[in-house]
C-alpha positions in Angstrom: 11.5 -54.3 62.7 14.3 -54.3 60.2 14.4 -57.1 57.6 17.7 -57.5 55.7 17.0 -58.4 52.1 20.2 -58.0 50.0 18.6 -59.0 46.7 19.0 -57.6 43.2 15.9 -55.7 42.0 14.6 -54.1 38.8 14.2 -50.3 39.0 12.8 -47.8 36.7 14.7 -44.6 37.3 15.4 -41.2 35.8 18.5 -39.1 35.7 17.9 -35.4 36.6 20.5 -32.7 37.0 23.3 -35.3 37.2 21.5 -37.5 39.8 19.7 -40.8 39.6 16.2 -41.0 41.0 14.2 -44.3 41.4 10.6 -44.1 40.4 9.4 -47.7 40.6 10.9 -51.0 41.6 10.0 -54.7 41.3 10.5 -57.0 44.3 9.0 -60.2 45.4 6.6 -60.3 42.4 5.2 -56.8 43.1 5.8 -53.5 41.4 6.0 -50.6 43.9 5.9 -46.9 43.0 8.1 -44.6 45.0 6.0 -42.1 46.8 8.8 -40.3 48.7 12.5 -40.3 48.8 13.3 -39.7 52.5 17.1 -39.6 52.2 19.8 -40.1 49.5 23.5 -40.5 50.0 26.6 -41.8 48.2 29.3 -44.2 49.4 32.1 -45.8 47.5 33.0 -49.4 46.6 36.7 -48.9 45.8 36.7 -46.1 43.2 33.1 -46.6 42.2 30.1 -44.7 43.8 27.1 -46.4 45.2 24.0 -44.3 45.2 21.8 -45.1 48.3 18.2 -44.3 48.8 15.9 -44.6 51.8 12.3 -44.3 50.4 8.7 -45.0 50.9 6.4 -46.8 48.4 2.8 -46.0 49.5 3.0 -47.8 52.9 4.6 -47.1 56.3 7.5 -49.4 55.3 10.8 -47.8 54.5 13.0 -49.4 51.7 16.7 -49.0 51.5 18.2 -49.6 48.1 21.3 -48.7 46.2 22.6 -48.3 42.6 26.0 -49.7 41.9 27.6 -47.6 39.2 30.3 -50.1 38.3 28.0 -53.1 37.9 25.1 -51.0 36.8 22.7 -52.9 39.1 20.2 -52.1 41.8 20.1 -53.9 45.2 17.4 -53.8 47.8 19.4 -53.8 51.1 16.7 -53.8 53.8 13.2 -52.9 54.7 12.1 -51.2 57.9 8.7 -52.6 58.4 6.1 -50.2 59.7 3.9 -51.1 62.6 
């Protein structure tokens, strides 16, 4: 089941070799540690890149989030809830 979220989140991230990488994020009163980044891609919002991530945080759920380089904010787009 896919759950659309579209909420701002707080993310602890690092920049390595010119790329951003999320380590932990806070959502719905919980802090979740990223256990695996399954896929990362870049789209554009006008002239500004959006860095997207599909990742796991210790469960079978898959979280999709992105970093908006213009607004300098993170957004949790959706969750693919594991069965």
